[in-house]
N, C-alpha and C positions, 0 to 999 in steps of 0.2 A: 504494500500500500504506500503510495507516494503522497504524503501529507505535507502541504506547504505551511510555512509559518505565517500566522496572522500578522499583517503589516502593523497593526496597532500594538500587538505584543512586542514585535521587533523594535518599534520606536520606543516603547516604554523601557525595555531592557537596555537599549542604547543610551537613553537618558540616565537611568539609574546606575548604570555600570561605569559612568565617567568617574575617574579617580577623584576621591574625596566627597563626591555628592552624597553617598549614603551616610557618611560620618557627619556631614553638615546637617542633613535631615535629622539624624539621630540626636544631634546636639540641640537643634531648634525645637524638637519635641518637648523640651523642658520649658519652652516659652520664649518670649521676646528677648533678644540679646544684641549687644553691641558688637561691632566688627572685632574689636580687640579681644573680647571675651571668647568669641568663636575661634579666632586665630590661636590664642594661647591654649585653649582647652583641647584642641585636636592636633596642634603642632603643624599647622599648614603655613606656607609662606603667604604674605599679604597679597602678592600679585596673583597667585593661584586662587586664593579665597575670593578675591575681587572678581576674577573671571568666572568662577563657579557660581557666585551669587548672582551675577548678571545673567548667566545662562538660565539659572533656576527661576529668576524673576521673569525672564522672557517666556519660560515654559509654564508660568503660572503657579509654581510651587512655593515661591517666596515673595513676601511683601516687604517693601522698604519704606519705613516711615522716617521722615525728616522733621525734626523739631527745631524751629527757628530760634534757637537760644545762642548765647555766646559762651563758649564755642558751640557751633552747630552739633546737635546730637542726632545720630542716626541709629535706628534699631531695626533689626531684621526679625521677621516672624514667618511662620508657615501660613499659607492660605488654607482654605478648606480643602483644596486639592492636595496640598502638601500634608495636611493633618490626616487625610484619609489613608496615608501610608502607615499610620501608627500600628494597625494589626499586623501588617507585613513585617515591619521592623521588630515587633515583639516576637513574631515567629522566627525571624532570622536570629535574634538574640537567644531564644530558647534552643534553636538548632545548634548554634555555636557552643552553648554551654554543654549540650549533650554530646557533640561530635568533634569539636576542635580542641586539641591538646595544646597547652602552652608550649612554645618552642617548635611547634610543627611548621611554622613559616620558614624556619631555617632549612628544614629537610625538603620543603617544596622547592626552594630556590636552587638546591644542589642538583 
């Protein structure tokens, strides 16, 4: 049986499999956060985080709120579309606890 991959599924996997995207979503599931908080909590470079947040905002996963204060305050949060990933992230977290051993990443790269 020759089953083709659903184009929507393929697009979703492409979006979610971008490096750092899953970790950013996971971090933002805790609520609104400033750029520096996200950057320091997941250990991502500022340039890459900026690029990912722009991509995620364009995809409708992330919302950027600008507060006209001095200095300007910017907070990022998940949209309803982004928040709908909560059960998936919970399932991945459970799967990781059940199946991923600490230190396994070294054996994968060898």
